[in-house]
N, C-alpha and C positions, 0 to 999 in steps of 0.2 A: 026791648022797642028802641031805646036811645041806642045802644050798641049798635043793633042792626043800622041805623040812622048813618051812624058817624062812619062803618064800612060802606055805605053807598055812595057816601059824599068823597071817600079817598079812593074809590074806583072810579069816580068822574072824572076826580083830579088827574090820575094816572091816565086815563083815555086822552084828556084833553093834551097832555105834555106828549103824548105817543102821537096824536095827530098832527101837532105844531112841528113834533121833529119832522114826520113824513113829508109834511107840507115843505119844510127847508129842503129834504133830500130832494124832493120831485121840483123845486125851483133850481138845484144844483143840477139835476139829471138835463133838466132844459137848457143848461149853459157847457154842457158837454164839449169837448173840444178833441181835436185827433191830430198827431203828428208822425211824420215819417223820416226816420233817420237810418243812414247805412251802419251796418256791422262796423266794430272796429275804430269805432271814433275813441279818441285819444279822451284822457279827463280834463274837464272845461270847456269842450265843445258845446256851442250851441245850440238847443233842440227848437226853444221859439220863447216868443216873448208872452207869457199865461196873461200877464195884466190888460195888455193892450188886447189881445185876444178875447178875454173876457168882459174888457169895458170896465177893468175895474180903477178906479180914482189911486194913482202911485203915492200921492200923501198918506192914503190911510192902511198902506201894506203893513208897516210895522206897528202903528196903531193898531192893529186889529190880529197883531201876530198870524200875519201869512206864512204859509209854510206847507210843504208837500208830505205828506204820510204813504208809508209803502210798509208792506207786511215783512220786509227785512231788515235786518240789523244793518247791512251796508247797501243803502239805497243805491241803485244806479242812477238817480237824478235828485238835484237839489234847484231850488228856486232860490234867486237874490233879491230880498226883499226891499231894495233900493229900487230897482229897476222890472221887478216882476219877472226876469228872463228864466227861463228852466234850460238848465246846463247839464251836463254830463260830469256825474261823481266819480264812476269809475269805468275802466273801458269795459267793451260789450263785447262780446263774444256769441255770435247767433247761434252756434252748434252746440255750445255748453247750455245754453237758456233752452232754447227749443228743440234741441237735435233734430230728427228728420219732418220735424212740422212744416207745414208748407207756408203757415202765418205764424208770425212770431209778433204777438201784440205784450206790452207792459203796460198793466193798467195802475196808475197812481192818482193820488186826491189832494186836492188843493182846498186847502182850510183856511175861512176865513174865521174869529171868532167875533164877537160881540156887535151885532149878533152873528149867530154861527149859520156859515155858509161853507158848503162842500161840493165841491166842483168837479167831475171825473173826467180824467184826461188820459186817453190811449195813445201810446209811443209806439209803432209798428217799425220794427228792426228788420230794413230790408238785407237781404243775403248778400254776400260779396264776395267772389270766388277770391278767394284767399287762403284754401286749402287744397293742395294739387291728394290725387287720387294714392289711398295708400293700402297697402295689403299687410294682414297680420303679420307675415312674416317675408322676408326678401327673398326665400328659396322654398319650393314645393316641391312633393315627390307625387308623383304619378305612377301608379302601379297599374300597367294593362298585361292581360294573361297573353300569351303569344297566338293564341286561336282565337283573338279576336278578327274581327270582319272588318274589310275597309268601309269607313262611315261610320262605325261605332263611335259613341259620345260617352264621355266620360267628366264628371263632375269633380273641381278642383275641391280636396279636402283637406284635411288638416296637413300642415307643413310636414315633413319627416327630413332625416338627414339623405341627402342627395347621395346617387351610386354613381361613381364614373365608369364603373367596368363597360364590357365590350356589349352588355344588354343594356346601355341605358342610352337615351335620346336627350338632349337638352336644348331648349329654344327660351326665347324670350317673351314676354305676355306685355304688351303695351294697354294702358288704360286712359283713354284723354275725353276730356269731359267737354262741354259746348259753350263754356262760359268766354267772356271777352277781357282779358285775353285767354285763350284756351291753356289750360294747364294737362300736365301728363305726368304718369309713373309708369313704372315697369317692374315686373317681378322675373325672376329666373326659375322658370319649371324643370325638375329633372325627371324623365320617365325611366321607372326600370322596366324592364319586359321580366316579368314575372315567371318560374319554369311553371309550367304546366305536366304534371304525370301523368303523360303519354306514351311514355317506354319501359314495357313490362321487363321485368330482369331475364337475362339470357345465361343457361347455364354454359360455361366453360369446361369444365370437368366435374364428374365424369360424360365422356359423350362418347357412343359405340360408333363402330363401323358406318351404320347405318345414317346417323347422323341423330340418334336421339340421346335423353338425356340418360342412360342407361350403363352401368357399369359394374364388373366382377371382380372380387378381392379375395384373397386366399391370405388366411394365419393360420399358424399351428394352434392345435388345442391347449398347449398347456402355456398361453401367455398369460400373463398376470392382468390384475385390473389395473386401467390408466394406459393400457396399450394402443398405440395410434395406429389405426384400421386406415383411413385415405381421408382426405378434405374434399369438402365439395366447394368448389368457386363458381362464382356468378359475377355478370356486371350489368349496371343499369345505366343506359344512355343518356338520364336527366342529370342536373345539377341539383348541389345543395342537400336540402331534407329528404327530397323526394327520391334521391340517389343512393340514401342508407339502407343498407338493406339486412332482413334477420333472417335465421335458418331456425325451423322449427321441426322437428318429426312426427311425421302426419299418422304414418304406419310402422310398425315392427314387430317381426313375429314374435319377437321375446324383448320387451322393452325394459327388462331389469337386465338385460345382458350388452345392451349396446347404450351408449349416450351421445348426443350432439351439442356441441357448443354453440351458443345462441347468434352471438355476431360473426364467431371466424370459421364454422360450418365443418369443423373438424369432428371426426366419428371416434369415439375411443371407446374401448371394454371398461364396463362397469362392476365386472365380477370376472373371477376365473371359470372357465369350461368345466363345465360337471358331467358325467359320465349320461346323463337322462338329458342333457341339451342336444338339440338336432344339430345336422350338420351344414345345412342350407339355412341361411336367414335373411330375409328380405327387407329392406329398410327405404322407405318414400318420405324423401325430404321436400318440404315447401319452402320456398324463398321466395319471401314479400318485402315490396318495397315500403317506403314512409309518407307515401302520399296521403292527401286526406281519402280518395280513393283508391285504397291499397292493391296494387297489380302483383301477379306473383306466377311462378314458376314450379315445376316439379321436377326432383330427378329420383330416379330408383338405383340403389347399389344393394347387388347381392354378395353376401359375404357367404362365403366357404370354409367349412373350419376342417380342415385335415391333421392327418396323424403328424407327430412330429417327426422329425429327420435326423434327428441324433446320432443314431449308430451309423445311418449312412454317410452323415457329416463327418464323423470320428474317422471312419476306414478312410474316407477320401481325404482325410487330412492327413492320417497315417502314410497313404502311399505317396502323398505331395510331399512328407517329410524326406520318404526313402529316396523317391526322383530326384529331391533337391541334394542328399547326402551322395548319392551316386554323382551327381552332375559334378560335385565339391572332388572326389575321389577322381575323378576322371580329369580335372582340370588341374589338380596337385602334379598329378603323373606327367600329364604333357610338359609341365614347367619344368620338372625334374629331369625329364630326358633329353629337354632344350638346353638344359645349363649343362648337364656332362656333355653334350656333344660339342657346344660351344668350348668348355673348358679343354676339350680333345683337339679343337682343331687351333684353339689358340697353343697348345702345347707343342702340335708340330709347326705349326710358322714358327714358333720360337725356337726350336731346334736347327731349323734351316737359316735361321737369321745368324745363329750362333756361327754353324757351320760359314758359312759364308764369311763373315766378319773376323774367323781368325787369323792370326798375325803367319807368316813361313817361318820355318824352323832355320834358325842360326847356324845350326852343328850340318848343314848341309854344302855348305861352304868350305868346310873341312873335309868332306868325303873325298874318298881318291880311290880311285883302282887301284889294284896290284895284281900283278901277274907273276906267278912263281914258276920258274924251270929246273929241269935238274940239269947240274954242272958236269956232270959225270960222261954225259957226250951218249948217254942211253935213251934220251928222248926227255920232252918237256913233261910235268905234272899231269894227271889225267884231269885236273879241274884246278880253278882259280880260287883265291878265297881273298875277300875285300876286307878293309878294314876302316873304322872312321876315328876320329878325335875332334871333339871341340875344344879341349884346351890344352893341345899341342902335346898331350901324351900319348904314346902308341901301345896299343893293347894287338896283341895276335889272336884272332878270332877265326877258327878252323879245327879240323879234327885233329886228333892227338897225332905229334910227328914223332918219329924214329929218332933214336938216341944218333948223332953225327950231323942232323940235318942242319944248314946253313940256311941266313937270308941275304942277298947280296942286293943292292937297289941294281936295278935296269934301266934301260933308256925310258920307259913309257911309266914305269913304277918300281916296285921294290921287288927283286927275286930271291927265291928261298934256294938255298943251294943246300943238296944234300950229297953226300960222300957216298960210294959204294959200302964203304966198311963204317960198322954202327960206333959212332962214338960220338962225345957231347962235344959240340961245339959252340961257341957264342955268339950271338947274331947283333951286329949294331944294324942299328935303323937310323939313317940320314933321311932329314926332313930334305 
């Protein structure tokens, strides 16, 4: 019983203490005051005189330990125990403290001891237009499809690297507040026109006479694996990734015989032909672009396997070689005949030149005509005899004379005297 009585007395005492504290708090709450200060005040700026506003005697401030209590290790405000003035302890930044709140109120407590008094003080921080509007990034990239209609709206998203190509538009966005003075900021927006996959691939080859994407190719049956048959060519009017084309084989008469390169469109044989393979093969090629919604076009290639023409090719080659050899023989014959004719002509010309340039005969000046006459009175000789001498030596040229003939000088030349009787006479030639 005694133990219960002791516990009851202790609880009563604690209850009295709590009531006393609540009374002090209630009394302090009645004395609550409120101040209003602008942000960005420097350290030491005066907020207000707490002692004067609360009606506290300045002489007891130190004695009762007058102070400011806040939950921060670095309080924004402090009080001077000599005059009871509340001042700024560090610079106040409203945006840092209250962010986007419409009201920024800082609560502090002014405490007096012996007896305990707590006074609640509220300090409202008024926003000051000290920060211009800022964008997260100085540049933003806005991508708009080329099919966008006039009046379409687009939200500015996260910034990206700008593009300065022909499909970009650049403009400035200015944001201005309504403060006094008004502050503003701007951002450069680069709008890049994204290509839309609105163009299907166009087949360039093969193309038939009527404009359809069809073609016929012929290859010999004796080709080996890897033989190039033909190449499908296509074009896409889009740009970038949308213009990347890929080729695939949609249908083939024999898929084991022909293959198609995915990105080049080259058709090649995968193996050699056999006797059981058909002579005609049909291939249907699909050309697709790389758009999100892929567009495609088809081309048809007919491949005919024909018999090899090696014998005809060999015959044609032999005939061509023979014709070429005959042409060479004719050419050489013409050159030979021409050379012989030229040499003959040059020889004739040389002979003519030699005859024309031959010097005159020096012995002609010693030539002298001689007339011979019969001195016996029977008449002259039946013929004349001429002689020449180039070295002043005389030689008788003529028919054989009879014994007793003589040569005597005449008026116009030398005269040969022949007596009637046959005897030898000596002839003397005078010059």
